[in-house]
MARTIFI-123561 format. One record per residue (C-alpha): residue number from 0; chain; x, y, z. Coordinates in steps of 0.2 Angstrom, whole numbers. Each point is the difference from the previous one (the first is absolute). Layout:
N
<r><i>NUM</i><ch>A</ch><xx>X</xx><yy>Y</yy><zz>Z</zz></r>
...
***
This chain:
104
<r><i>0</i><ch>A</ch><xx>-63</xx><yy>98</yy><zz>231</zz></r>
<r><i>1</i><ch>A</ch><xx>-18</xx><yy>3</yy><zz>-5</zz></r>
<r><i>2</i><ch>A</ch><xx>-11</xx><yy>-13</yy><zz>-9</zz></r>
<r><i>3</i><ch>A</ch><xx>0</xx><yy>11</yy><zz>-15</zz></r>
<r><i>4</i><ch>A</ch><xx>19</xx><yy>1</yy><zz>-1</zz></r>
<r><i>5</i><ch>A</ch><xx>1</xx><yy>-19</yy><zz>2</zz></r>
<r><i>6</i><ch>A</ch><xx>-12</xx><yy>-2</yy><zz>-15</zz></r>
<r><i>7</i><ch>A</ch><xx>8</xx><yy>12</yy><zz>-11</zz></r>
<r><i>8</i><ch>A</ch><xx>17</xx><yy>-8</yy><zz>3</zz></r>
<r><i>9</i><ch>A</ch><xx>-7</xx><yy>-17</yy><zz>-3</zz></r>
<r><i>10</i><ch>A</ch><xx>-8</xx><yy>6</yy><zz>-16</zz></r>
<r><i>11</i><ch>A</ch><xx>16</xx><yy>8</yy><zz>-6</zz></r>
<r><i>12</i><ch>A</ch><xx>10</xx><yy>-16</yy><zz>4</zz></r>
<r><i>13</i><ch>A</ch><xx>-12</xx><yy>-11</yy><zz>-10</zz></r>
<r><i>14</i><ch>A</ch><xx>0</xx><yy>12</yy><zz>-15</zz></r>
<r><i>15</i><ch>A</ch><xx>19</xx><yy>0</yy><zz>1</zz></r>
<r><i>16</i><ch>A</ch><xx>1</xx><yy>-19</yy><zz>0</zz></r>
<r><i>17</i><ch>A</ch><xx>-13</xx><yy>-1</yy><zz>-14</zz></r>
<r><i>18</i><ch>A</ch><xx>11</xx><yy>12</yy><zz>-10</zz></r>
<r><i>19</i><ch>A</ch><xx>16</xx><yy>-10</yy><zz>3</zz></r>
<r><i>20</i><ch>A</ch><xx>-8</xx><yy>-16</yy><zz>-5</zz></r>
<r><i>21</i><ch>A</ch><xx>-7</xx><yy>8</yy><zz>-16</zz></r>
<r><i>22</i><ch>A</ch><xx>17</xx><yy>6</yy><zz>-4</zz></r>
<r><i>23</i><ch>A</ch><xx>8</xx><yy>-17</yy><zz>3</zz></r>
<r><i>24</i><ch>A</ch><xx>-13</xx><yy>-8</yy><zz>-11</zz></r>
<r><i>25</i><ch>A</ch><xx>3</xx><yy>13</yy><zz>-14</zz></r>
<r><i>26</i><ch>A</ch><xx>19</xx><yy>-3</yy><zz>1</zz></r>
<r><i>27</i><ch>A</ch><xx>-2</xx><yy>-19</yy><zz>-1</zz></r>
<r><i>28</i><ch>A</ch><xx>-12</xx><yy>2</yy><zz>-15</zz></r>
<r><i>29</i><ch>A</ch><xx>13</xx><yy>10</yy><zz>-9</zz></r>
<r><i>30</i><ch>A</ch><xx>13</xx><yy>-13</yy><zz>4</zz></r>
<r><i>31</i><ch>A</ch><xx>-11</xx><yy>-14</yy><zz>-6</zz></r>
<r><i>32</i><ch>A</ch><xx>-4</xx><yy>9</yy><zz>-16</zz></r>
<r><i>33</i><ch>A</ch><xx>18</xx><yy>3</yy><zz>-3</zz></r>
<r><i>34</i><ch>A</ch><xx>4</xx><yy>-18</yy><zz>2</zz></r>
<r><i>35</i><ch>A</ch><xx>-14</xx><yy>-6</yy><zz>-10</zz></r>
<r><i>36</i><ch>A</ch><xx>6</xx><yy>12</yy><zz>-14</zz></r>
<r><i>37</i><ch>A</ch><xx>17</xx><yy>-8</yy><zz>1</zz></r>
<r><i>38</i><ch>A</ch><xx>-7</xx><yy>-17</yy><zz>-2</zz></r>
<r><i>39</i><ch>A</ch><xx>-11</xx><yy>5</yy><zz>-15</zz></r>
<r><i>40</i><ch>A</ch><xx>15</xx><yy>8</yy><zz>-9</zz></r>
<r><i>41</i><ch>A</ch><xx>11</xx><yy>-15</yy><zz>3</zz></r>
<r><i>42</i><ch>A</ch><xx>-13</xx><yy>-12</yy><zz>-6</zz></r>
<r><i>43</i><ch>A</ch><xx>-3</xx><yy>12</yy><zz>-16</zz></r>
<r><i>44</i><ch>A</ch><xx>19</xx><yy>0</yy><zz>-3</zz></r>
<r><i>45</i><ch>A</ch><xx>1</xx><yy>-19</yy><zz>2</zz></r>
<r><i>46</i><ch>A</ch><xx>-15</xx><yy>-2</yy><zz>-12</zz></r>
<r><i>47</i><ch>A</ch><xx>8</xx><yy>12</yy><zz>-13</zz></r>
<r><i>48</i><ch>A</ch><xx>17</xx><yy>-10</yy><zz>1</zz></r>
<r><i>49</i><ch>A</ch><xx>-8</xx><yy>-16</yy><zz>-2</zz></r>
<r><i>50</i><ch>A</ch><xx>-10</xx><yy>6</yy><zz>-15</zz></r>
<r><i>51</i><ch>A</ch><xx>16</xx><yy>7</yy><zz>-8</zz></r>
<r><i>52</i><ch>A</ch><xx>10</xx><yy>-16</yy><zz>3</zz></r>
<r><i>53</i><ch>A</ch><xx>-14</xx><yy>-11</yy><zz>-6</zz></r>
<r><i>54</i><ch>A</ch><xx>-2</xx><yy>10</yy><zz>-16</zz></r>
<r><i>55</i><ch>A</ch><xx>19</xx><yy>-1</yy><zz>-3</zz></r>
<r><i>56</i><ch>A</ch><xx>-1</xx><yy>-19</yy><zz>2</zz></r>
<r><i>57</i><ch>A</ch><xx>-15</xx><yy>-1</yy><zz>-12</zz></r>
<r><i>58</i><ch>A</ch><xx>10</xx><yy>10</yy><zz>-13</zz></r>
<r><i>59</i><ch>A</ch><xx>15</xx><yy>-12</yy><zz>2</zz></r>
<r><i>60</i><ch>A</ch><xx>-12</xx><yy>-14</yy><zz>-3</zz></r>
<r><i>61</i><ch>A</ch><xx>-8</xx><yy>8</yy><zz>-15</zz></r>
<r><i>62</i><ch>A</ch><xx>17</xx><yy>2</yy><zz>-7</zz></r>
<r><i>63</i><ch>A</ch><xx>5</xx><yy>-18</yy><zz>3</zz></r>
<r><i>64</i><ch>A</ch><xx>-16</xx><yy>-6</yy><zz>-9</zz></r>
<r><i>65</i><ch>A</ch><xx>-1</xx><yy>13</yy><zz>-14</zz></r>
<r><i>66</i><ch>A</ch><xx>17</xx><yy>5</yy><zz>-4</zz></r>
<r><i>67</i><ch>A</ch><xx>9</xx><yy>-16</yy><zz>5</zz></r>
<r><i>68</i><ch>A</ch><xx>-14</xx><yy>-12</yy><zz>-6</zz></r>
<r><i>69</i><ch>A</ch><xx>-1</xx><yy>-10</yy><zz>16</zz></r>
<r><i>70</i><ch>A</ch><xx>-17</xx><yy>-7</yy><zz>4</zz></r>
<r><i>71</i><ch>A</ch><xx>-7</xx><yy>6</yy><zz>17</zz></r>
<r><i>72</i><ch>A</ch><xx>4</xx><yy>-17</yy><zz>8</zz></r>
<r><i>73</i><ch>A</ch><xx>18</xx><yy>1</yy><zz>-7</zz></r>
<r><i>74</i><ch>A</ch><xx>2</xx><yy>17</yy><zz>7</zz></r>
<r><i>75</i><ch>A</ch><xx>-6</xx><yy>-5</yy><zz>17</zz></r>
<r><i>76</i><ch>A</ch><xx>12</xx><yy>-15</yy><zz>0</zz></r>
<r><i>77</i><ch>A</ch><xx>14</xx><yy>13</yy><zz>-3</zz></r>
<r><i>78</i><ch>A</ch><xx>-5</xx><yy>9</yy><zz>15</zz></r>
<r><i>79</i><ch>A</ch><xx>2</xx><yy>-15</yy><zz>11</zz></r>
<r><i>80</i><ch>A</ch><xx>-12</xx><yy>-3</yy><zz>14</zz></r>
<r><i>81</i><ch>A</ch><xx>-4</xx><yy>18</yy><zz>3</zz></r>
<r><i>82</i><ch>A</ch><xx>-17</xx><yy>1</yy><zz>-10</zz></r>
<r><i>83</i><ch>A</ch><xx>-13</xx><yy>-11</yy><zz>-7</zz></r>
<r><i>84</i><ch>A</ch><xx>-8</xx><yy>1</yy><zz>-17</zz></r>
<r><i>85</i><ch>A</ch><xx>-15</xx><yy>8</yy><zz>8</zz></r>
<r><i>86</i><ch>A</ch><xx>10</xx><yy>13</yy><zz>8</zz></r>
<r><i>87</i><ch>A</ch><xx>10</xx><yy>4</yy><zz>-16</zz></r>
<r><i>88</i><ch>A</ch><xx>-17</xx><yy>2</yy><zz>-9</zz></r>
<r><i>89</i><ch>A</ch><xx>-5</xx><yy>13</yy><zz>13</zz></r>
<r><i>90</i><ch>A</ch><xx>16</xx><yy>9</yy><zz>-1</zz></r>
<r><i>91</i><ch>A</ch><xx>0</xx><yy>1</yy><zz>-19</zz></r>
<r><i>92</i><ch>A</ch><xx>-18</xx><yy>6</yy><zz>1</zz></r>
<r><i>93</i><ch>A</ch><xx>6</xx><yy>14</yy><zz>12</zz></r>
<r><i>94</i><ch>A</ch><xx>14</xx><yy>5</yy><zz>-12</zz></r>
<r><i>95</i><ch>A</ch><xx>-12</xx><yy>3</yy><zz>-14</zz></r>
<r><i>96</i><ch>A</ch><xx>-12</xx><yy>11</yy><zz>10</zz></r>
<r><i>97</i><ch>A</ch><xx>0</xx><yy>18</yy><zz>-4</zz></r>
<r><i>98</i><ch>A</ch><xx>10</xx><yy>12</yy><zz>11</zz></r>
<r><i>99</i><ch>A</ch><xx>-7</xx><yy>14</yy><zz>11</zz></r>
<r><i>100</i><ch>A</ch><xx>-15</xx><yy>-8</yy><zz>8</zz></r>
<r><i>101</i><ch>A</ch><xx>9</xx><yy>-2</yy><zz>17</zz></r>
<r><i>102</i><ch>A</ch><xx>-11</xx><yy>-15</yy><zz>5</zz></r>
<r><i>103</i><ch>A</ch><xx>-16</xx><yy>10</yy><zz>1</zz></r>
***
């Protein structure tokens, strides 16, 4: 085999290896992007669920104080040891915020 042929084969092999590694990196990046998207969607869904449940709790606390005439401290006592007055205040505030801002 001539020197020229050996050099051509070596260059071809190097290009093929570089191309294979580039494809592997691209495939890995697609997998990483897909997994990152799954994480972000799950976190967004979690945050939306938490916001919804906190709003419902705040609405119930508001009914306890406004409709049933309990003080906030009394309402908290009726809820057992699940929340504090400070937390109840925050939840009631959430319940009175206007809809549709999606936390933005």
